[in-house]
C-alpha positions as CSV (number, residue, x, y, z in Angstrom):
1,M,0.0,0.0,-0.1
2,I,1.3,3.5,-0.9
3,V,0.1,6.5,0.9
4,Y,0.6,9.1,-1.9
5,P,-1.0,12.6,-2.5
6,E,-3.4,12.9,-5.4
7,D,-1.2,15.4,-7.0
8,W,2.3,14.2,-6.6
9,R,3.7,17.6,-7.6
10,K,2.6,18.8,-4.2
11,A,5.3,16.6,-2.4
12,G,6.8,18.2,0.4
13,R,3.8,20.2,1.6
14,F,3.8,20.7,5.4
15,V,1.3,18.6,7.3
16,T,1.3,18.3,11.1
17,T,2.0,15.0,12.8
18,T,-1.5,15.1,14.3
19,M,-3.3,15.4,11.0
20,I,-1.2,12.6,9.4
21,H,-2.2,10.4,12.2
22,Y,-5.8,11.3,12.0
23,S,-6.0,10.9,8.3
24,L,-4.0,7.7,8.0
25,M,-5.9,5.9,10.8
26,R,-9.3,6.9,9.2
27,T,-8.1,5.8,5.8
28,I,-6.1,2.5,6.3
29,R,-8.3,1.0,9.2
30,N,-10.5,-1.2,6.8
31,I,-7.7,-1.7,4.1
32,P,-5.6,-4.9,4.5
33,C,-1.9,-4.2,3.7
34,R,1.4,-5.8,4.4
35,Y,3.6,-2.9,3.7
36,L,3.1,0.8,4.4
37,S,5.2,3.2,2.6
38,Y,5.2,6.9,3.5
39,S,5.4,9.4,0.6
40,G,7.3,12.7,0.8
41,G,4.0,14.2,0.0
42,L,3.0,13.7,3.7
43,D,6.3,15.4,4.7
44,S,8.4,12.3,5.5
45,S,11.1,14.7,6.9
46,L,8.8,15.6,9.8
47,L,7.9,12.0,10.5
48,L,11.5,10.8,10.2
49,Y,12.7,13.4,12.6
50,H,10.4,12.2,15.4
51,M,10.4,8.5,14.6
52,L,10.7,5.7,17.1
53,C,10.9,2.0,16.3
54,T,7.8,0.1,17.6
55,G,9.3,-3.3,17.9
56,R,9.7,-3.7,14.1
57,K,12.7,-2.5,12.2
58,V,12.0,0.7,10.3
59,V,14.3,0.9,7.3
60,T,14.6,4.2,5.3
61,F,15.5,4.4,1.6
62,T,16.5,7.8,0.2
63,A,16.9,8.7,-3.4
64,T,18.3,12.2,-3.7
65,C,20.8,14.2,-5.8
66,G,23.2,14.7,-2.9
67,E,23.9,14.2,0.8
68,D,23.1,17.9,1.4
69,H,19.5,17.5,0.4
70,P,17.1,17.8,3.3
71,D,15.4,14.5,2.8
72,A,18.9,12.9,2.8
73,Q,19.8,14.6,6.1
74,Y,16.5,14.0,8.0
75,S,16.1,10.4,6.9
76,R,19.2,9.6,9.0
77,I,17.4,10.7,12.2
78,G,15.3,8.4,14.3
79,I,15.5,5.1,12.2
80,D,17.2,1.7,12.7
81,Y,19.0,1.8,9.4
82,Y,19.6,4.3,6.5
83,Q,20.3,3.4,3.0
84,R,21.0,6.0,0.3
85,L,20.2,5.1,-3.4
86,F,22.0,6.9,-6.1
87,G,23.2,6.7,-9.7
88,E,21.1,5.4,-12.7
89,D,22.9,2.1,-13.0
90,K,24.5,1.7,-9.6
91,L,23.1,0.8,-6.2
92,E,25.4,1.7,-3.3
93,A,24.5,1.4,0.5
94,H,25.7,3.2,3.6
95,W,24.4,1.5,6.8
96,M,24.3,3.5,10.0
97,V,22.7,2.8,13.4
98,Y,21.1,5.6,15.3
99,S,19.5,6.0,18.8
100,S,16.6,8.4,18.9
101,T,13.8,9.9,21.0
102,G,10.4,11.1,20.1
103,D,7.2,12.3,21.5
104,D,4.4,10.1,22.8
105,L,2.1,11.0,19.9
106,V,4.3,9.6,17.3
107,K,5.2,6.5,19.3
108,E,1.5,5.7,19.8
109,H,1.0,6.4,16.0
110,Y,3.5,3.8,15.0
111,K,2.1,1.3,17.4
112,E,-1.3,1.8,15.9
113,L,-0.1,1.4,12.4
114,A,1.7,-1.8,13.3
115,K,-1.7,-3.4,14.0
116,Y,-2.6,-3.1,10.3
117,C,0.8,-3.7,8.7
118,D,3.6,-6.2,8.9
119,S,6.2,-3.7,8.0
120,I,6.4,0.0,7.9
121,I,8.8,1.6,5.3
122,T,9.1,5.3,5.5
123,G,11.2,7.9,3.5
124,D,11.8,9.0,-0.1
125,G,12.6,6.3,-2.6
126,V,10.6,3.2,-2.2
127,D,7.2,4.9,-2.9
128,E,8.7,6.6,-6.0
129,Y,9.8,3.2,-7.3
130,M,6.6,1.4,-6.8
131,A,4.4,4.4,-8.0
132,G,6.6,5.0,-11.1
133,Y,8.1,8.3,-10.2
134,Y,11.7,9.2,-9.7
135,C,12.8,12.7,-8.3
136,H,9.1,13.7,-8.7
137,Q,9.2,13.3,-12.5
138,E,7.0,10.9,-14.4
139,V,8.8,8.2,-16.3
140,D,8.1,6.2,-19.4
141,V,6.3,2.9,-18.8
142,D,9.1,0.9,-20.4
143,K,11.9,2.6,-18.4
144,K,9.8,2.0,-15.3
145,E,9.8,-1.6,-15.7
146,E,13.5,-1.7,-16.5
147,V,14.8,0.7,-13.9
148,Y,12.5,0.9,-10.9
149,I,11.1,-2.5,-10.5
150,D,14.6,-4.0,-11.1
151,R,15.9,-1.9,-8.2
152,L,13.0,-2.6,-6.0
153,R,13.4,-6.2,-6.3
154,R,17.0,-6.0,-5.5
155,L,16.1,-4.1,-2.4
156,Q,13.4,-6.7,-1.5
157,A,15.8,-9.6,-1.9
158,E,18.1,-8.1,0.6
159,H,15.9,-6.4,3.2
160,L,12.2,-7.4,2.5
161,E,10.0,-10.4,1.9
162,P,9.5,-10.7,-1.8
163,L,6.3,-9.3,-3.1
164,D,3.8,-11.5,-4.7
165,S,4.3,-11.2,-8.5
166,N,0.5,-10.7,-8.9
167,S,0.3,-8.0,-6.4
168,G,0.6,-4.3,-7.0
169,P,0.7,-0.9,-5.2
170,V,-2.6,0.6,-4.0
171,K,-2.7,4.4,-4.1
172,V,-4.5,6.1,-1.2
173,Y,-5.3,9.8,-1.3
174,I,-5.0,11.6,1.9
175,P,-6.3,15.3,2.1
176,Y,-4.0,18.1,2.9
177,L,-4.6,20.2,6.0
178,D,-4.7,23.4,3.9
179,E,-7.5,22.1,1.5
180,P,-10.4,24.5,2.2
181,A,-13.2,21.8,2.8
182,F,-11.0,19.8,5.1
183,A,-9.6,22.7,7.0
184,E,-12.9,24.5,7.5
185,G,-14.7,21.4,8.9
186,L,-11.7,20.7,11.4
187,L,-11.5,24.3,12.6
188,A,-15.3,24.5,13.0
189,R,-15.2,21.5,15.4
190,L,-12.2,22.9,17.2
191,V,-13.7,26.4,17.7
192,K,-17.0,24.8,19.0
193,R,-15.1,23.0,21.7
194,A,-12.9,25.9,22.6
195,P,-14.6,28.6,24.5
196,D,-12.6,31.4,26.1
197,R,-11.4,29.5,29.1
198,L,-8.5,27.4,30.4
199,F,-8.2,23.8,29.0
200,E,-7.6,20.4,30.5
201,M,-4.4,18.8,29.3
202,G,-5.0,17.0,25.9
203,E,-7.8,19.4,24.8
204,P,-7.4,21.0,21.4
205,V,-7.2,24.8,21.4
206,A,-8.1,27.1,18.6
207,T,-7.4,30.8,19.0
208,D,-5.9,33.8,17.3
209,L,-2.1,34.2,17.9
210,A,-2.5,38.0,17.4
211,K,-4.0,38.0,20.9
212,M,-0.8,36.5,22.2
213,P,2.1,39.0,22.2
214,H,3.8,36.5,24.6
215,L,3.2,32.8,24.3
216,L,4.9,30.3,26.7
217,I,5.0,26.7,25.3
218,A,6.1,24.2,28.1
219,G,6.0,20.6,28.7
220,T,8.0,17.4,29.6
221,T,10.6,16.0,27.3
222,G,9.0,14.4,24.2
223,S,5.6,16.1,24.8
224,G,5.7,17.9,21.5
225,K,7.0,21.4,22.2
226,S,9.2,21.5,19.1
227,V,6.4,20.1,16.9
228,C,4.2,22.8,18.1
229,I,6.7,25.6,17.5
230,N,7.7,24.3,14.1
231,S,4.0,24.0,13.2
232,I,3.2,27.7,14.1
233,I,6.4,28.9,12.2
234,G,5.4,26.7,9.3
235,C,2.0,28.0,9.1
236,L,3.2,31.6,9.2
237,L,5.6,31.0,6.4
238,M,3.1,29.2,4.1
239,H,0.5,32.0,4.3
240,N,2.6,35.1,4.4
241,A,5.2,36.6,2.1
242,P,8.5,38.1,3.5
243,E,7.1,41.5,2.9
244,D,4.2,40.7,5.3
245,V,5.9,38.9,8.1
246,R,9.3,39.3,9.6
247,I,10.6,36.8,12.0
248,V,13.4,36.8,14.6
249,L,14.6,33.3,15.6
250,I,16.8,32.7,18.7
251,D,18.0,29.3,19.2
252,P,21.1,29.0,21.6
253,K,20.7,25.2,21.6
254,R,21.2,25.2,17.9
255,V,18.9,22.3,17.2
256,E,15.3,23.4,17.4
257,L,15.1,25.9,14.5
258,A,17.9,24.9,12.2
259,N,15.4,24.1,9.4
260,F,14.6,27.8,9.0
261,E,18.1,29.0,8.6
262,H,17.7,30.2,5.0
263,I,14.2,31.5,4.9
264,P,13.8,35.0,3.5
265,H,11.6,36.1,6.4
266,L,14.4,36.6,8.9
267,V,14.9,40.1,10.1
268,F,18.7,39.6,10.7
269,S,19.3,37.2,7.8
270,K,20.2,34.5,10.2
271,I,19.2,32.6,13.3
272,I,20.7,34.1,16.5
273,I,22.7,31.3,18.2
274,E,25.4,33.2,20.0
275,L,24.5,34.1,23.8
276,E,26.3,37.4,23.5
277,E,23.9,38.5,20.7
278,V,20.7,37.4,22.5
279,V,20.2,40.3,24.8
280,G,20.7,42.9,22.2
281,T,18.5,41.1,19.7
282,L,15.6,41.0,22.3
283,Q,16.2,44.7,23.1
284,A,15.8,45.5,19.4
285,V,12.6,43.5,19.2
286,I,11.2,45.2,22.2
287,H,12.1,48.6,20.7
288,E,10.2,47.6,17.6
289,M,7.1,46.5,19.4
290,E,6.9,49.7,21.6
């Protein structure tokens, strides 16, 4: 089974982990499948970053143009093994073992998926081979048989159980969060459950960030603070041009916000990471606000 966007050219669009879990579980619950392959269209980078093994080995295959590609970098994080595929006529492997931590939401997500699938395969490459795409470009049917099926079977022979020769991939369309009908229905339910009061832990909250000049996001390790912050920033970037929104990012830990290093929305053209620059930066922000 392949979870793939209806329009493959949208690959890489940002979808929150919560929405991926919700959409996937609703979609595959009644569909028998042995292998589940995530597509980059569901933002495999986000999933890989927070991935935890759930008792089954999770193997990532990445087909990219270079090691500096974001998908190649993120696919190393949070997995048991990583293999990079490259070259038109050559298959080379680099095996690495990683230890990782992730939030409880993602852990439960994979446990739930494991009930319906024998193996979970996530990352770029595998789905492109089976769906007939490479580097998000359609390929000729003849070349697909020659290049992609051949490579896939070489992978299966080494790492996976052989597929039944009579079986084929099943494409399942999962809606994006920013599609109007899907988003409006979701927001309507959240707002209805979110009167102006304090909420119990675990309750969804919908409110206008413009009312929050100061927002404290706190929680235990692995509770989803980074996912929340990245989701907020991602939404701002998707819906606003650099001329409309300017952002100051301060990240002394140098791990939380590295993905936003080259966005054009940054006021100072960089993420502030040096401690001696933090105070002056905050003073400049306060001056601008006042």
